[in-house]
Backbone as JSON, one array per atom type, in Angstrom:
{
  "sequence": "XXXXXXXXXXXXXXXXXXXXXXXXXXXXXXXXXXXXXXXXXXXXXXXXXXXXXXXXXX",
  "N": [[124.58, 104.54, 114.26], [123.94, 101.51, 112.94], [122.95, 100.03, 109.98], [121.8, 97.33, 108.13], [121.14, 95.67, 105.05], [119.32, 93.41, 102.88], [118.47, 92.07, 99.75], [115.7, 90.2, 99.4], [113.79, 89.15, 97.71], [114.09, 89.2, 94.38], [113.21, 91.56, 91.97], [111.81, 91.73, 88.62], [111.74, 92.57, 85.13], [109.52, 92.28, 83.04], [108.73, 92.31, 79.56], [106.14, 94.08, 78.0], [103.66, 94.52, 75.42], [103.94, 97.25, 74.49], [105.53, 98.44, 76.4], [107.27, 98.26, 79.59], [106.81, 96.19, 82.47], [107.4, 96.95, 85.62], [108.62, 95.2, 88.34], [109.35, 95.48, 91.6], [112.23, 95.01, 93.73], [112.17, 93.18, 96.82], [113.12, 94.27, 99.86], [114.83, 93.51, 102.81], [115.41, 95.14, 105.75], [117.74, 95.41, 108.26], [117.72, 96.75, 111.28], [118.57, 98.46, 114.35], [116.23, 98.72, 115.76], [114.77, 96.6, 114.89], [113.65, 94.2, 112.35], [112.7, 95.4, 109.07], [110.57, 95.68, 106.24], [111.03, 96.82, 102.95], [109.28, 98.08, 100.28], [107.19, 95.86, 99.67], [106.53, 94.38, 97.48], [104.41, 92.9, 94.94], [101.37, 90.95, 94.68], [102.21, 88.73, 93.29], [104.74, 88.26, 94.27], [104.37, 87.15, 96.73], [104.56, 84.38, 97.69], [107.3, 83.87, 97.38], [108.3, 85.81, 99.1], [107.26, 84.98, 101.61], [108.59, 82.52, 101.86], [111.31, 83.35, 101.96], [111.28, 84.93, 104.31], [110.57, 82.99, 106.22], [112.86, 81.35, 106.06], [114.62, 82.96, 107.37], [113.73, 82.98, 109.9], [111.65, 84.69, 110.49]],
  "CA": [[123.5, 103.64, 113.96], [124.31, 100.59, 111.88], [121.82, 99.43, 109.29], [122.2, 96.35, 107.12], [119.98, 95.28, 104.25], [119.5, 92.36, 101.89], [117.35, 91.89, 98.82], [115.28, 88.81, 99.62], [113.06, 88.73, 96.51], [114.53, 90.05, 93.28], [112.2, 91.94, 90.99], [112.22, 91.56, 87.24], [111.19, 93.59, 84.26], [109.0, 91.64, 81.84], [108.35, 93.19, 78.45], [104.77, 94.06, 77.51], [103.61, 94.9, 74.0], [104.44, 98.6, 74.23], [106.19, 99.02, 77.57], [107.78, 97.3, 80.55], [106.12, 96.09, 83.74], [108.43, 96.89, 86.65], [108.34, 94.54, 89.6], [110.44, 95.93, 92.44], [112.85, 94.11, 94.71], [111.7, 93.23, 98.2], [114.33, 94.45, 100.65], [114.72, 93.36, 104.26], [116.34, 96.04, 106.42], [118.07, 95.0, 109.64], [118.06, 97.94, 112.06], [118.61, 98.23, 115.8], [114.85, 98.64, 116.25], [114.18, 95.35, 114.41], [113.59, 94.07, 110.89], [111.69, 96.16, 108.32], [110.49, 95.39, 104.81], [110.88, 97.99, 102.08], [108.59, 97.71, 99.05], [106.87, 94.45, 99.88], [106.23, 93.72, 96.22], [103.02, 92.67, 94.6], [100.82, 89.64, 95.04], [103.0, 87.7, 92.63], [105.95, 88.03, 95.07], [103.96, 86.72, 98.07], [105.11, 83.09, 98.1], [108.75, 84.04, 97.53], [108.52, 86.61, 100.31], [106.99, 84.11, 102.76], [109.69, 81.53, 101.91], [112.53, 84.03, 102.42], [111.11, 85.32, 105.72], [110.65, 81.75, 107.01], [114.27, 80.94, 106.11], [115.32, 83.86, 108.3], [113.08, 82.88, 111.21], [110.77, 85.85, 110.71]],
  "C": [[123.9, 102.79, 112.76], [123.06, 99.94, 111.29], [122.38, 98.5, 108.21], [120.96, 96.0, 106.31], [120.35, 94.13, 103.33], [118.25, 92.31, 101.02], [116.93, 90.44, 98.93], [114.4, 88.27, 98.51], [113.46, 89.71, 95.41], [113.38, 90.31, 92.32], [112.68, 91.59, 89.58], [111.49, 92.58, 86.39], [110.67, 92.95, 82.97], [108.55, 92.67, 80.8], [106.89, 92.98, 78.09], [104.79, 94.48, 76.04], [104.27, 96.25, 73.72], [105.27, 99.19, 75.35], [106.78, 97.91, 78.42], [106.9, 97.32, 81.79], [107.19, 95.92, 84.81], [107.91, 96.19, 87.89], [109.55, 94.78, 90.5], [111.0, 94.81, 93.3], [112.12, 94.23, 96.03], [112.95, 93.23, 99.07], [114.02, 94.32, 102.13], [115.81, 94.21, 104.88], [116.5, 95.56, 107.85], [118.54, 96.25, 110.38], [118.04, 97.58, 113.55], [117.2, 98.06, 116.37], [114.14, 97.36, 115.79], [114.12, 95.32, 112.89], [112.46, 94.89, 110.28], [111.72, 95.7, 106.88], [110.31, 96.7, 104.05], [110.36, 97.5, 100.75], [108.28, 96.21, 99.06], [106.4, 93.73, 98.63], [104.74, 93.57, 95.99], [102.58, 91.28, 95.0], [101.65, 88.51, 94.45], [104.26, 87.34, 93.42], [105.65, 87.35, 96.41], [104.61, 85.41, 98.5], [106.63, 83.15, 98.27], [109.09, 84.81, 98.79], [108.33, 85.75, 101.56], [108.14, 83.1, 102.94], [110.96, 82.18, 102.48], [112.43, 84.46, 103.88], [111.18, 84.08, 106.63], [112.09, 81.26, 107.13], [115.08, 81.76, 107.08], [114.69, 83.85, 109.69], [112.17, 84.04, 111.52], [109.34, 85.51, 110.35]]
}
């Protein structure tokens, strides 16, 4: 079983006053059964996610 993946929206780690706010990567997994998203990110990632999926015809 061959699985391929690509990070289509990169997360970042902005600094807060006393801590960090982690925003995870959004990863597109290409499997034999079809494409899957892993950690679809937060609302702030929505437009970037839509753009990247459209660029891939998804």
